[in-house]
C-alpha positions as CSV (number, residue, x, y, z in Angstrom):
1,M,-5.0,23.8,-6.2
2,E,-8.0,26.0,-6.5
3,K,-9.7,26.8,-3.1
4,D,-13.1,25.2,-2.6
5,S,-14.9,23.4,0.1
6,T,-15.5,19.8,1.0
7,I,-18.3,18.8,3.4
8,I,-18.1,15.3,5.0
9,I,-21.4,14.0,6.4
10,G,-20.3,11.9,9.3
11,A,-17.5,12.2,11.9
12,G,-16.3,8.6,12.3
13,Q,-13.1,6.9,11.4
14,A,-13.6,7.0,7.6
15,A,-14.5,10.7,7.7
16,A,-11.5,11.5,9.8
17,R,-9.2,9.5,7.6
18,C,-10.5,11.2,4.5
19,A,-10.1,14.7,5.9
20,V,-6.5,14.0,7.1
21,E,-5.6,12.5,3.8
22,L,-7.0,15.5,1.9
23,R,-4.6,17.7,3.8
24,R,-1.7,15.3,3.3
25,L,-2.3,15.5,-0.4
26,G,-2.2,19.3,-0.4
27,Y,-5.9,20.1,-0.5
28,S,-6.2,23.7,0.7
29,G,-9.9,24.2,0.7
30,K,-12.3,24.2,3.6
31,I,-13.0,20.9,5.2
32,V,-16.0,20.4,7.6
33,L,-17.1,17.2,9.2
34,Y,-20.7,17.0,10.5
35,G,-21.2,14.3,13.1
36,E,-24.4,13.4,14.9
37,E,-22.6,12.0,18.0
38,T,-21.1,14.4,20.5
39,A,-17.8,12.6,20.5
40,P,-15.0,13.4,18.0
41,P,-14.0,10.6,15.6
42,Y,-13.2,7.3,17.4
43,Q,-12.4,3.6,16.7
44,R,-15.7,1.8,16.7
45,P,-14.2,-1.7,16.6
46,E,-12.8,-1.3,20.1
47,L,-16.3,-0.8,21.6
48,S,-16.8,-4.5,21.9
49,K,-13.2,-5.2,23.0
50,S,-11.0,-2.9,25.1
51,Y,-13.7,-0.3,25.9
52,L,-16.3,-2.8,27.0
53,A,-13.6,-4.7,28.9
54,R,-12.7,-1.3,30.3
55,P,-8.9,-1.1,30.3
56,A,-9.5,1.7,27.6
57,S,-11.1,5.0,28.1
58,A,-13.2,6.9,25.6
59,T,-10.4,9.3,24.8
60,E,-8.0,6.4,24.0
61,L,-10.4,5.5,21.2
62,N,-10.0,8.9,19.4
63,V,-8.6,8.8,15.9
64,L,-8.8,12.6,15.4
65,T,-9.1,15.0,18.4
66,L,-10.6,18.5,18.1
67,E,-7.1,19.9,18.7
68,Q,-5.5,17.7,16.0
69,A,-8.2,18.7,13.6
70,A,-7.8,22.4,14.4
71,S,-4.0,22.1,13.7
72,L,-4.9,20.8,10.2
73,D,-7.5,23.5,9.7
74,I,-10.2,20.8,9.7
75,E,-13.5,21.7,11.3
76,I,-15.5,19.0,13.2
77,V,-19.0,19.9,14.2
78,T,-20.4,17.4,16.7
79,G,-24.1,17.0,17.5
80,A,-24.9,18.1,14.0
81,K,-28.0,16.7,12.2
82,V,-27.9,16.8,8.4
83,S,-31.5,16.5,7.2
84,A,-31.2,17.0,3.5
85,V,-28.8,17.2,0.5
86,D,-29.6,19.1,-2.7
87,A,-27.3,17.7,-5.3
88,D,-28.4,20.3,-7.9
89,T,-27.7,23.5,-5.9
90,R,-24.8,21.8,-3.9
91,E,-26.2,22.5,-0.5
92,V,-26.8,20.5,2.6
93,R,-29.3,21.3,5.3
94,V,-27.7,21.0,8.7
95,N,-29.2,22.0,12.0
96,D,-31.9,24.0,10.0
97,Q,-29.3,26.0,8.1
98,S,-28.2,25.6,4.4
99,V,-24.5,25.2,3.8
100,A,-22.9,25.2,0.3
101,F,-20.3,22.8,-0.8
102,D,-18.1,22.1,-3.9
103,K,-17.4,18.4,-3.0
104,L,-19.5,16.2,-0.7
105,V,-18.5,13.0,1.0
106,F,-21.1,10.7,2.5
107,A,-19.4,9.0,5.5
108,C,-22.5,8.5,7.5
109,G,-21.9,4.8,8.4
110,G,-24.7,2.5,9.3
111,S,-27.3,1.9,12.0
112,A,-27.5,-1.2,14.1
113,R,-30.4,-3.5,13.2
114,K,-32.8,-3.5,16.1
115,I,-34.8,-6.0,18.0
116,D,-37.5,-5.0,20.5
117,N,-36.4,-4.9,24.1
118,A,-32.8,-5.6,23.1
119,L,-29.7,-3.4,23.5
120,S,-27.4,-2.8,20.5
121,L,-23.7,-1.9,20.3
122,R,-22.9,0.7,17.7
123,T,-21.9,3.9,19.5
124,L,-20.1,5.0,22.6
125,D,-23.4,5.6,24.3
126,D,-24.5,2.0,23.5
127,A,-21.3,0.6,24.9
128,E,-21.6,2.7,28.1
129,R,-25.2,1.4,28.6
130,L,-24.2,-2.2,28.1
131,Y,-21.1,-1.9,30.3
132,S,-23.3,-0.5,33.1
133,M,-25.3,-3.8,33.0
134,L,-22.3,-6.2,32.9
135,K,-22.4,-6.9,36.6
136,S,-22.0,-10.3,38.2
137,G,-25.3,-12.1,38.4
138,I,-27.0,-10.9,35.3
139,K,-27.7,-13.2,32.3
140,L,-26.7,-11.8,28.9
141,S,-28.4,-13.2,25.8
142,V,-26.4,-12.2,22.7
143,I,-28.5,-12.5,19.5
144,G,-26.1,-13.2,16.6
145,G,-23.0,-15.3,16.4
146,G,-21.0,-13.2,14.0
147,W,-17.9,-11.2,14.9
148,L,-19.6,-8.6,17.0
149,G,-21.8,-11.0,18.9
150,L,-18.8,-13.3,19.7
151,E,-16.7,-10.3,20.8
152,V,-19.4,-9.0,23.1
153,A,-19.9,-12.5,24.6
154,A,-16.2,-13.0,25.2
155,T,-15.8,-9.6,26.8
156,A,-18.8,-10.1,29.0
157,R,-17.3,-13.3,30.4
158,L,-14.4,-11.2,31.6
159,H,-17.0,-9.5,33.8
160,N,-18.1,-12.9,35.2
161,V,-21.4,-12.6,33.3
162,D,-23.5,-15.7,32.4
163,V,-23.7,-15.5,28.6
164,T,-25.6,-17.3,25.9
165,V,-25.2,-16.7,22.2
166,Y,-28.1,-17.4,19.9
167,E,-27.2,-17.9,16.2
168,Q,-29.7,-18.6,13.4
169,Q,-27.2,-20.4,11.2
170,E,-25.8,-23.9,11.8
171,R,-22.4,-22.6,12.7
172,L,-20.7,-19.4,13.9
173,C,-19.6,-16.7,11.4
174,A,-20.9,-18.9,8.6
175,R,-21.0,-16.1,6.1
176,V,-17.2,-15.4,6.2
177,L,-15.4,-18.4,7.7
178,P,-14.7,-22.0,6.6
179,E,-16.4,-24.7,8.7
180,S,-13.2,-25.7,10.5
181,I,-12.6,-22.2,11.8
182,S,-16.3,-21.9,12.9
183,S,-15.7,-25.1,14.9
184,L,-12.6,-23.6,16.5
185,L,-14.6,-20.5,17.6
186,L,-17.3,-22.7,19.0
187,E,-14.8,-24.7,21.1
188,H,-13.1,-21.5,22.3
189,H,-16.4,-20.0,23.5
190,Q,-17.5,-23.2,25.2
191,R,-14.1,-23.3,26.9
192,I,-14.5,-19.8,28.4
193,G,-18.0,-20.6,29.6
194,V,-20.2,-19.1,26.8
195,Q,-23.3,-21.2,26.0
196,V,-23.9,-21.3,22.3
197,V,-27.3,-22.2,20.7
198,L,-27.1,-22.8,16.9
199,N,-30.0,-23.1,14.4
200,N,-32.0,-20.7,16.5
201,K,-34.4,-19.6,13.8
202,Q,-36.5,-17.3,16.1
203,L,-35.1,-14.2,17.6
204,E,-35.6,-15.3,21.2
205,P,-35.5,-15.3,24.2
206,K,-37.4,-12.3,25.5
207,A,-36.0,-10.2,28.3
208,D,-38.6,-11.1,30.9
209,T,-36.7,-10.1,34.0
210,D,-34.3,-7.3,35.0
211,D,-31.5,-9.8,35.2
212,N,-31.9,-11.1,31.7
213,V,-30.3,-8.6,29.3
214,L,-30.6,-9.0,25.5
215,C,-28.0,-7.6,23.1
216,A,-28.8,-7.7,19.4
217,C,-25.6,-8.1,17.2
218,I,-27.3,-8.8,13.9
219,G,-25.5,-6.4,11.6
220,I,-26.1,-2.9,10.4
221,K,-28.2,-1.1,7.9
222,P,-26.2,1.4,5.7
223,N,-27.4,5.0,6.2
224,D,-28.1,5.8,2.6
225,N,-31.4,7.6,3.0
226,L,-30.0,11.1,2.5
227,A,-28.4,10.0,-0.7
228,R,-31.4,8.2,-2.0
229,E,-33.6,11.3,-1.3
230,A,-31.1,13.4,-3.2
231,G,-31.5,11.2,-6.3
232,I,-28.2,9.4,-5.9
233,D,-28.1,5.7,-6.8
234,T,-28.5,3.4,-3.8
235,D,-29.0,-0.3,-3.3
236,S,-28.4,-1.4,0.3
237,G,-25.8,1.3,0.4
238,I,-24.7,4.3,-1.7
239,I,-23.4,2.9,-5.0
240,V,-19.9,4.0,-5.9
241,N,-17.2,3.1,-8.4
242,S,-13.6,2.1,-7.6
243,R,-12.8,5.7,-6.7
244,Q,-15.7,6.1,-4.3
245,M,-17.6,8.4,-6.8
246,T,-21.4,8.2,-6.7
247,S,-23.8,8.6,-9.6
248,V,-23.6,12.4,-9.2
249,P,-20.4,14.3,-10.0
250,N,-18.4,15.7,-7.1
251,I,-20.3,13.5,-4.6
252,F,-18.5,10.6,-3.0
253,A,-19.3,7.9,-0.4
254,I,-17.0,6.0,1.9
255,G,-17.0,3.5,4.8
256,D,-20.1,1.5,5.9
257,C,-22.6,3.6,3.9
258,A,-20.9,2.9,0.6
259,R,-21.1,-0.2,-1.7
260,E,-19.1,-0.7,-4.9
261,A,-21.4,-1.7,-7.8
262,G,-21.6,-5.5,-8.2
263,R,-19.9,-6.2,-4.9
264,P,-21.2,-6.9,-1.4
265,A,-20.9,-4.2,1.3
266,M,-17.5,-4.1,3.0
267,E,-18.4,-3.2,6.6
268,N,-15.0,-3.2,8.3
269,W,-12.1,-1.1,9.6
270,A,-9.8,-1.7,6.7
271,Y,-12.4,-0.6,4.1
272,A,-13.2,2.5,6.0
273,N,-9.6,3.6,5.7
274,V,-9.1,2.4,2.1
275,S,-12.2,4.0,0.8
276,A,-11.4,7.3,2.6
277,E,-8.0,7.4,0.9
278,R,-9.5,6.7,-2.5
279,A,-12.0,9.5,-2.2
280,A,-9.4,11.9,-1.0
281,H,-7.2,11.1,-4.1
282,A,-10.2,11.5,-6.4
283,I,-11.2,14.9,-4.9
284,C,-7.6,16.1,-5.4
285,D,-7.6,14.6,-9.0
286,I,-4.6,12.4,-8.1
287,A,-4.2,8.9,-9.3
288,P,-5.6,6.4,-6.8
289,P,-3.3,4.8,-4.3
290,V,-2.2,1.2,-4.7
291,A,-5.0,-1.0,-3.5
292,P,-3.9,-2.7,-0.3
293,D,-5.1,-6.2,0.7
294,L,-8.2,-5.8,2.8
295,W,-8.1,-7.7,6.1
296,L,-10.1,-8.3,9.2
297,W,-9.4,-9.1,12.8
298,S,-11.5,-10.1,15.8
299,K,-10.4,-10.3,19.5
300,Q,-12.5,-12.6,21.5
301,G,-11.1,-12.8,25.0
302,D,-7.6,-14.4,24.6
303,L,-8.3,-15.4,21.0
304,L,-7.0,-13.2,18.2
305,V,-8.3,-14.1,14.7
306,Q,-6.9,-12.4,11.7
307,L,-7.9,-13.1,8.1
308,R,-7.4,-11.9,4.5
309,G,-8.3,-13.2,1.1
310,D,-10.9,-15.7,0.0
311,F,-11.6,-19.2,1.2
312,K,-14.7,-20.3,-0.7
313,D,-13.2,-22.1,-3.7
314,A,-9.8,-23.1,-2.2
315,Q,-8.5,-26.5,-3.3
316,T,-6.0,-27.0,-0.5
317,C,-5.6,-25.9,3.1
318,V,-2.1,-26.0,4.7
319,V,-2.1,-25.8,8.5
320,R,0.8,-24.6,10.6
321,K,0.5,-25.0,14.4
322,K,2.7,-24.0,17.2
323,G,1.4,-24.1,20.8
324,D,-1.9,-22.1,21.0
325,S,-1.2,-20.4,17.7
326,A,-2.0,-21.6,14.2
327,A,-2.1,-20.5,10.6
328,Y,-4.6,-21.8,8.0
329,L,-3.4,-21.2,4.4
330,Y,-5.9,-21.7,1.6
331,L,-4.6,-22.2,-1.9
332,K,-5.9,-22.6,-5.4
333,E,-3.5,-24.0,-8.0
334,N,-0.8,-23.7,-5.4
335,R,-1.3,-19.9,-5.1
336,L,-2.2,-18.4,-1.8
337,Q,-5.7,-16.9,-1.9
338,G,-6.7,-16.9,1.8
339,C,-5.1,-16.8,5.2
340,I,-6.5,-17.1,8.7
341,T,-4.2,-17.0,11.7
342,I,-5.0,-17.7,15.4
343,N,-2.9,-15.8,18.0
344,D,-0.1,-15.2,15.5
345,P,0.0,-11.6,14.2
346,A,3.7,-12.0,13.1
347,L,2.8,-14.9,10.8
348,F,-0.2,-13.0,9.5
349,G,2.1,-10.2,8.6
350,Q,4.4,-12.6,6.8
351,S,1.6,-13.8,4.6
352,R,1.1,-10.4,2.9
353,P,4.0,-10.7,0.3
354,L,2.5,-14.1,-0.9
355,F,-0.8,-12.4,-1.7
356,R,1.0,-9.6,-3.5
357,A,3.1,-12.0,-5.6
358,R,0.2,-14.4,-6.6
359,R,2.8,-17.0,-7.7
360,E,2.8,-20.8,-7.4
361,L,4.4,-21.7,-4.1
362,N,6.8,-24.4,-3.0
363,M,4.4,-26.6,-1.1
364,D,7.1,-28.3,1.0
365,E,8.4,-25.0,2.3
366,L,4.9,-23.7,2.8
367,A,4.1,-26.5,5.1
368,D,7.4,-26.3,7.0
369,P,6.9,-24.1,10.1
370,R,10.7,-23.5,10.2
371,V,10.4,-21.5,7.0
372,P,9.0,-17.9,7.5
373,L,6.1,-17.4,5.2
374,N,7.7,-14.4,3.5
375,K,10.7,-16.6,2.7
376,V,8.7,-19.3,0.9
377,K,10.0,-19.7,-2.6
378,A,8.1,-20.0,-5.9
379,A,7.4,-23.6,-7.1
């Protein structure tokens, strides 16, 4: 493979995965990651879970240390500000210097949407600041009842903090969950002592005392400004095809800053990894990897929610329950198209072959908790 250079703008999980995958595929050119944060690539999802709860340290979140990168001949430059991209001359402006590239990967993620006088949770520094305030006696108002807001609320309760969640919609996680699971989440948070205010159309309350801390968990804005200024197609994210290629040859986008044309943004851990691997294969001119099933998870105190697939036009829901665990299986024409499990990672893993097969299922076996999901026969 001819030697060239690949610059990756960003040093998060997607950037690290892309760089490591390039080396695994035999790419021998220079690889440089430019990250604005001072930390090496780390797992952002754990900020609202183990790191905020504080059994985990910052180093435990690392996905690619500087030493590991050096062993793969990958350069990670932290505290680096990329201010411009010239797609014609193939140069980036970083820390007031011009650096040439042959391939460029945007992995610059997204920025937390802000509310005046409210904290946010997107970076290690954000998590450290919020953690320092989680002391007994404060009142935490979490604005947003999506995954992040609910994780922050549940973790704050572990610190004996008085928590209220304010959600604009009529139910929790309304954008991604069926109503029955939204109700389950509401019951869980009420059980652990979180107050939940639904249909809260105004972003209130205000932090009027030192003991009333606001944390805005209202989503992110894709960091697509560098690409847009470089003449690359953007629309609430950098537009890419199924191989993460942008509208300009030899320039790619992955992770939270990317959006496949005609599809909503995929702002999650699984897409960060999948898109990184796709881009690495494209850069190496290798056929794309088999597309895995994208899945999500959320840990909210002692509640683990895992989901994959689609639930919106399901015709049937089969429920399996055992103790405090449950599985909700959503079907259309007796084919599994969505799965949500509560506190049952083993059962969630068993559901994967049914998604792969896309076959009509024996409904009696599907409803029988004695039959492992991966053993359910075709109809």
